[in-house]
Structures are given as C-alpha cells and as structure tokens.
N, C-alpha and C positions, 0 to 999 in steps of 0.2 A: 912603537907608535903606529907604524904602517899596518901591522896585524890588527890592532884595535880598530883602526878606521875601516878596514876591510870587513871585520866582524860586524861593526855597526851598520855598514852599508847592506850586508846580507840580511840582517834583521829587519832593516827598513824596507828592503825589497819584498820580503815575505809578508810583512804587515800591509804594505800597499796592495799586493796581489789579493790578500784576504779582504781588504777594504772594498776593492772593486769587484770581488767575487769572481775572479778569473780562474777558471779550472784548467785552461790549456796554456797558461803562461808559465814559462820556466822560472824557477825560484830565483834566478839571477836577474830577471827583468825588473826594470825600475819604471813604474807608472806613477807619474806625479799625482798628488792628492786632488787637485782641482780639475780633473779631467773627467769626461763622460765617455766610458768605454763599454762597448757591447760585450756581454759576458761570453760570447763565443769566440773572442779574439784568440788567435793562436800566435804566441810570441815565443821566439827561441831564446837561446842563451845571450846574456849581456846586451839586451835591447834597452833602449831608453825612450820613453814617451814623455814629452815635456808638459808643463802646466797648461791647462786650458784646452788640451786636445779633445777632439770629438771624433771618435772612431765608431763607425756604424758596423752592422753585422757582416759576416762572411769575409773578414780581413785576416790575412796571415802575414807575419813579419819575421824575417830571417835573423840569424845571429849577427851580433855586432851593430845592428841598425839603430840610428838615432833619428827621432822625430822631434823637431823643435817645438817651442810653445805655440799653441793655437793651431796646430796642424789638424786638418779635417780629412777624413776618409769617408765619403758618403755619396749619395746620389743614385740615379738610375732606378728609382723606386716608385715612379708614377707613370701610368699610361697616359699618353696625350694624343693618340692616333685614332680615337673613336669619334666619328662625326656625331654631332648633336648630343654629346655627353660631356659635361664639364669635367675638367681634370680631377676635381675633388671626388667625383662619383665614379671615375673610370676604373678603379681598382689598381692593383699593383702587380707588376710582372715578377717572375722569379728573379731574385737578386743574383747578379753575376759575382763571382769571387774576385777579390782584389788581392794581388800578391805582391808583396814588397820583399825583395831579395835580401841577401846577406850583405853587410857592410854598406848599407845605403844611408845617406845623410839627406834628410828632408828639412829644409830651413823653415823658420818661423812663418806662420800664416799661410803656408802652402795648402792647396786643396787638391786632393787626389780623388778623382771620380771613380765610382764603383766600376769594376770590370777591367781595369787596366792592370798591367804587370810592369813593375819596375825591376830591372835586372840587377844582378849582384854588382856591387861597387859603384852604383850610379850616385850622382849628386843632383838634388833638386833645389834650386835657389829659393830663397825666401819670397813669399808672395806668388809663386808660380801656381798656375792651375793646370794640373796634369789631366789632359783629356784623351791622350793616346799613350800606348805602352812605350817604355824607354828601354833601350838595349843596355847590356852590361857596360859598366865603366864609362858612361857618357855623362856630360854635364848639361842640364836643361834649365831654361829660364822662360819666363813670359806667360802671357795669357793669349792664346793657349800655349802650352809648352812647346819649345823648339830647342834643338841641340845647338850649343854654342862651341863645345869643345869635347875632346876626349880627356878622361881623367889622367891618363898616363901618356907621355910623349912617344913611347915606343911600344911595339907589339910584344917585345920581350918582357918589358916591365908589366904590361897588362897580363900576359900569360903567367908570370911569376905570382902576381897577386891572386889571380883566379885559382891557381894551384893551391895557394895557401888557404883560400876560402873553402876548398873542397875537403880539407882536413877537419877532424872534429874540433869544435870550438874549445879554446883554452883561455884561461885568465891572463890578463895583461895588466899594465899600469893604467888606471883611469886618469882622465884629464884632471889636472890639479890647477887651481888658480894660482897665479904668480904673486 
C-alpha cells in the first residue's frame, strides 16, 4: 500500500510540474494546482508549494523545503526614486534573486520579498513578512520579520542537522494525517 501511495504521489508531482510548465523543478517537487508560479522557478528535491502560492521570477528553493498555502515570493520590481515621474511610468529595476535554502518551512500567508535569502533549516511563521535575510536554523515571526528563537537548543544539534543537509537528498516518509 505504501508503494502505491508513493507511486501515485510521484505521478501527481510530475503532472503538476507539467501543468505549471516548470522546466527547472525536480520531478519530486509538489506544486499545488491553484498556485501561480513563475516558469523560471528552480525547485530542488522533495519541495512542497501549497495551494494559492504566488511565486514571482528569479526564485530558487532548496531540497526538503515546504511553503504553506498562500505564500508569496515577490516585490522589488518597481522604481520609486525618480522625482517628477509617477511610479507606474518609472520602469523596473533588475530583479534580485530570492534564495530559499534547504529544509525551510514557510507558514501560510507569509510574504517573502525579492532579494532576500532564507538560510538552510530556517522556519518562517505564518503571516510573517520577510524583508531581510534569515540565517540558517533560525525561527522568525512578525512584520517585518524578527528572530524569536533558534531551531535547535544546542550547537551540536544544529551542526548535526546542517551536516545531514549537505548530503545528497534522499527519500523519507512523508507526513501522514492521523
């Protein structure tokens, strides 16, 4: 039964990637049907993008990362610094890359502004607006984002986790509803 569920998930992942026309998404990435995803998304192994996500251009997502429903990665795409020129007519700057590391969990409704980097193992709480980069294995909340805790209580645990993330991604047991 477990093998059948795994095969069904793999087929669904491949169909969703084709539906969104993603050329740089790993075949194990799961991108929910009702999401708007830029075709240049780079998505590594075993990533999950929840329903209603809005992912703009120039975004990369590392292995094992989960984005909850309605997460947005966007912004930084209008000039506003030209006197006597309305923003709508001022053009667009070169879009900075947004990098989301490996094993990152971004909660529902969070907004990640373009040009930030979220380190490996970080957690972003639901509703957070990420305006500045986040270091590995930190937990951030709020508008704008601020650190509230470290993910692991000891540096030994953090180092062990980071060592695991440096290895090639491998299949594990997906979360199952109880």
